[in-house]
C-alpha positions in Angstrom: 7.2 178.4 196.2 7.8 181.9 194.9 8.8 181.8 191.2 9.3 185.5 190.4 12.7 186.8 189.9 12.5 188.7 193.1 10.1 189.8 195.9 9.0 193.4 195.6 9.7 195.6 198.6 6.0 196.5 198.7 5.1 192.9 199.3 7.8 192.6 202.0 6.3 195.6 203.7 2.8 194.2 203.4 3.9 190.9 205.0 5.6 192.6 207.9 3.3 195.7 208.3 1.9 194.7 211.7 5.4 194.4 213.1 6.4 197.8 211.5 3.5 199.5 213.2 4.2 198.3 216.7 7.9 199.1 216.2 7.0 202.6 215.2 4.7 202.9 218.2 7.4 201.7 220.6 10.0 204.0 219.1 7.6 207.0 219.1 6.6 206.6 222.7 10.2 206.3 224.0 11.4 209.1 221.8 8.6 211.4 223.2 9.6 210.4 226.7 13.1 211.5 226.0 12.1 214.7 224.2 9.9 215.9 227.1 12.6 215.0 229.6 10.3 212.4 231.3 13.0 209.8 230.7 16.7 210.4 231.1 18.2 206.9 231.4 20.7 206.0 228.7 22.0 202.5 228.1 25.6 202.5 226.7 25.8 201.3 223.1 28.4 198.6 223.7 26.2 196.1 225.6 23.4 196.6 223.1 25.8 195.9 220.2 27.1 192.8 221.9 23.5 191.5 222.4 22.6 192.4 218.8 25.6 190.5 217.4 24.8 187.4 219.6 21.2 187.5 218.5 22.2 187.8 214.8 24.4 184.7 215.1 21.7 182.7 216.9 19.0 183.7 214.4 21.4 182.9 211.5 21.9 179.4 212.9 18.2 178.9 213.1 17.6 180.1 209.6 20.3 177.8 208.3 18.5 174.8 209.9 15.2 176.0 208.5 16.6 176.2 205.0 18.1 172.7 205.4 14.6 171.4 206.3 13.1 173.0 203.2 15.9 171.9 200.8 15.8 168.4 202.2 12.1 168.3 201.5 12.6 169.4 198.0 15.2 166.7 197.4 12.9 164.1 198.8 10.2 165.1 196.4 12.7 165.0 193.6 13.3 161.4 194.6 9.6 160.7 194.5 9.5 162.1 191.0 12.3 159.8 189.8 11.0 156.7 191.6 7.5 157.2 190.3 8.7 157.5 186.7 10.9 154.5 187.3 7.9 152.5 188.6 5.8 153.5 185.6 8.6 152.5 183.2 9.1 149.1 185.0 5.3 148.4 185.0 5.2 149.2 181.3 8.2 147.2 180.4 8.0 144.3 182.8 4.3 143.4 182.6 4.2 141.5 179.3 3.2 138.1 177.9 6.9 137.0 177.8 6.4 134.4 180.6 2.7 133.8 180.3 1.6 133.5 176.7 -2.1 133.0 177.3 -2.7 136.4 178.8 -4.3 138.9 176.5 -3.0 142.4 175.7 -6.3 143.8 177.0 -5.8 142.1 180.4 -2.2 143.3 180.5 -3.2 146.9 179.8 -5.8 146.7 182.6 -3.1 145.5 185.0 -0.7 148.3 184.0 -3.5 150.9 184.2 -4.5 149.8 187.7 -0.9 149.8 189.0 0.0 153.2 187.5 -3.3 154.8 188.5 -2.7 153.6 192.1 0.7 155.2 192.0 -0.9 158.5 190.9 -3.4 158.2 193.7 -0.5 157.6 196.1 1.1 160.9 195.1 -2.0 163.0 195.8 -2.9 161.2 199.0 0.6 161.5 200.3 0.5 165.3 199.6 -2.9 165.6 201.3 -1.6 163.9 204.4 1.5 166.2 204.5 -0.9 169.2 204.5 -2.7 168.1 207.6 -1.8 171.0 210.1 0.3 170.3 213.1 0.2 172.2 216.4 3.4 174.2 215.7 2.6 175.4 212.2 1.2 178.9 211.5 -2.2 177.7 210.6 -2.6 176.4 214.1 -1.5 179.6 215.9 -3.9 180.9 218.5 -6.4 183.7 218.5 -5.2 186.8 216.7 -3.0 185.0 214.3 -5.7 182.6 213.0 -7.5 185.2 210.8 -4.2 186.4 209.4 -3.0 182.9 208.5 -6.4 182.0 206.9 -6.1 185.1 204.7 -2.6 184.0 203.8 -3.9 180.6 202.8 -6.5 182.1 200.5 -4.2 184.6 198.8 -0.7 183.2 199.2 -1.3 179.5 199.9 -3.3 176.5 199.1 -6.4 178.7 198.4 -4.8 179.6 195.1 -5.1 176.0 193.8 -8.5 175.2 195.5 -10.2 174.8 192.1 -7.4 172.5 190.8 -7.8 170.2 193.8 -11.6 170.1 193.4 -11.0 168.4 190.0 -9.1 165.6 191.7 -11.3 162.5 191.9 -9.9 159.5 193.7 -12.6 157.3 192.3 -11.1 157.6 188.8 -7.8 156.2 190.1 -8.6 153.3 192.4 -11.7 151.1 192.7 -14.5 151.8 195.1 -13.8 148.5 196.8 -10.2 149.4 197.5 -11.2 152.8 198.8 -13.7 151.3 201.2 -11.0 148.8 202.4 -8.5 151.6 203.1 -10.8 154.4 204.3 -10.2 153.6 208.0 -6.5 153.1 207.6 -4.2 155.2 209.9 -2.0 155.9 206.9 -3.8 155.7 203.6 -0.7 156.2 201.4 1.2 153.5 203.2 -1.6 151.0 202.5 -1.7 152.0 198.9 1.9 151.0 198.3 1.2 147.8 200.3 -1.6 147.1 197.8 0.9 147.6 195.0 3.1 145.0 196.6 0.2 142.5 197.0 -0.8 142.8 193.4 2.8 142.4 192.2 3.0 139.2 194.4 -0.1 137.9 192.7 1.3 138.6 189.3 4.4 136.7 190.2 2.3 133.8 191.4 0.4 133.5 188.1 3.6 133.8 186.1 3.4 137.2 184.5 6.5 138.4 186.4 9.6 136.4 187.0 11.7 136.7 190.2 14.1 139.3 188.8 11.4 141.6 187.6 9.4 141.1 190.8 12.4 142.0 192.9 13.1 145.1 190.8 9.6 146.4 191.2 9.6 145.7 195.0 12.9 147.6 195.4 11.2 150.7 193.7 8.3 150.4 196.1 10.7 150.2 199.0 12.4 153.4 197.8 9.0 155.1 197.7 8.3 154.0 201.3 11.7 155.4 202.4 11.0 158.8 200.7 7.5 158.8 202.3 9.0 158.2 205.7 11.5 161.0 205.2 8.7 163.5 204.4 6.7 162.3 207.4 9.8 162.8 209.6 10.0 166.5 208.5 6.3 167.0 208.9 5.9 165.4 212.4 9.2 166.5 214.0 9.4 170.3 214.2 12.6 172.4 214.3 13.6 172.0 218.0 11.5 174.5 220.0 14.5 175.5 222.1 15.9 177.1 218.9 12.7 178.2 217.3 11.3 179.9 220.4 14.4 181.2 222.2 15.4 183.3 219.2 12.1 185.2 219.5 12.8 185.9 223.2 16.3 187.1 222.4 15.0 189.4 219.6 12.3 190.7 221.9 14.9 191.6 224.6 17.1 193.3 222.0 14.2 195.3 220.5 13.1 196.4 224.0 16.6 197.6 225.0 17.5 199.1 221.6 15.5 202.4 221.8 17.0 203.2 225.2 20.5 203.3 223.6 19.9 204.4 220.0 17.3 207.1 220.5 19.2 209.3 223.1 22.3 208.8 221.0 20.6 210.2 217.9 18.8 213.0 219.8 22.2 214.3 221.0 22.9 215.7 217.5 20.1 218.2 217.8 16.4 218.7 217.1 16.5 216.7 213.9 17.8 213.8 215.9 14.3 213.4 217.4 12.7 213.0 214.0 15.5 210.7 212.8 15.5 208.5 215.9 12.0 207.0 215.3 12.4 205.7 211.7 16.0 204.6 212.3 15.2 202.7 215.5 12.2 201.1 213.7 14.4 200.2 210.7 17.0 198.4 212.9 14.3 196.6 214.7 12.6 195.6 211.5 15.7 194.0 210.1 15.9 191.7 213.1 12.2 190.9 212.9 12.5 190.0 209.3 15.4 187.7 209.9 13.2 185.9 212.4 10.2 185.8 210.2 12.1 184.4 207.2 13.3 181.4 209.2 10.0 181.0 211.0 8.0 180.7 207.8 10.6 178.4 206.1 11.1 175.7 208.8 7.8 174.0 207.9 7.8 173.1 204.2 4.4 171.3 204.2 2.0 173.8 205.7 0.2 175.0 202.5 1.7 178.5 202.4 3.8 180.5 200.0 7.2 179.1 201.1 6.0 175.5 200.7 7.5 172.8 198.4 5.2 173.0 195.2 3.8 169.5 195.8 0.7 169.9 193.7 2.8 171.0 190.7 5.1 168.0 191.2 2.2 165.6 191.5 0.6 166.9 188.4 3.8 166.7 186.4 4.4 163.1 187.4 0.7 162.3 186.7 1.1 163.6 183.2 4.2 161.5 182.6 2.6 158.3 183.9 -0.6 158.8 182.0 1.5 159.3 178.8 3.1 155.9 179.5 -0.4 154.5 179.2 -1.0 156.4 175.9 -3.9 158.2 177.6 -5.5 161.2 175.9 -7.1 164.3 177.5 -4.2 164.7 179.9 -4.6 167.2 182.8 -2.9 170.5 182.4 0.3 171.3 184.4 -0.2 173.5 187.4 0.6 177.1 186.6 1.9 179.7 189.0 -0.6 182.2 190.4 0.5 185.6 191.7 4.0 184.3 191.1 3.4 181.5 193.6 3.7 177.8 192.5 2.1 175.2 194.8 
């Protein structure tokens, strides 16, 4: 997530430089063909403007849907924050010696610590699972795109927080036995919450929890399951390809036809028109390309890139809150933005 007040024009140019270069090349070649009278065909401006308007509406619709996916993902993570804090509060307030007088405070603290640490582990494991690339995300693009996206990961994505993630140690949060039991699970985070449920049931059986408190805690776990499922839906179901891909074809058609109408129109004003036609045609094409790119890089909010939801920052903030409920010291530091990017 970009946290600066704005995005500098230079960075926008850097991001889209490859597209600018081939637009310049296309415009220059066609302009030279007209200048040396090799080409004389001229497409009327009216059909081009109609196509351009239709493409703008179509890309606008796609971008709205892409933004909705991103904003829904942020709201889901907001729910995870609230429910995690609620779970920590309930564990701290409900697990007492009120109903079982013979249990020691030391044993109660161990139970609280185990439950809260398991919730912290769930946060990071859920994040890790969401970052597993899918076939339609940019990190899985073929051939020429791969190196570019790997560079983006290093300088504008999860590579910025690689050192922070190296500090995460699952062994400090859940027992070695529990890790071994869950390591072959199809969905690690799902089984972690299920283990929470099993332990709460055991606490009810030995009398530490009454029915009311047990039900309240189970409802919070159910809410976490619901939020996890919503995130997995966004991750595993892409923006429909008929919208995502068709917009590219429409923009390609528009960019291909545009020079055959705009360049001869500008060259009609005189010699200076030749020099103006190349940058102006490139500029118009670049605007449409940028509209497509913005939506394209926004539609997948869990791909470890600059436009992602700042999941690591959210996980760390919740971890700090939960550890403070346990009165722990030497708390981890909040995740800070790097290069004006918060992940």
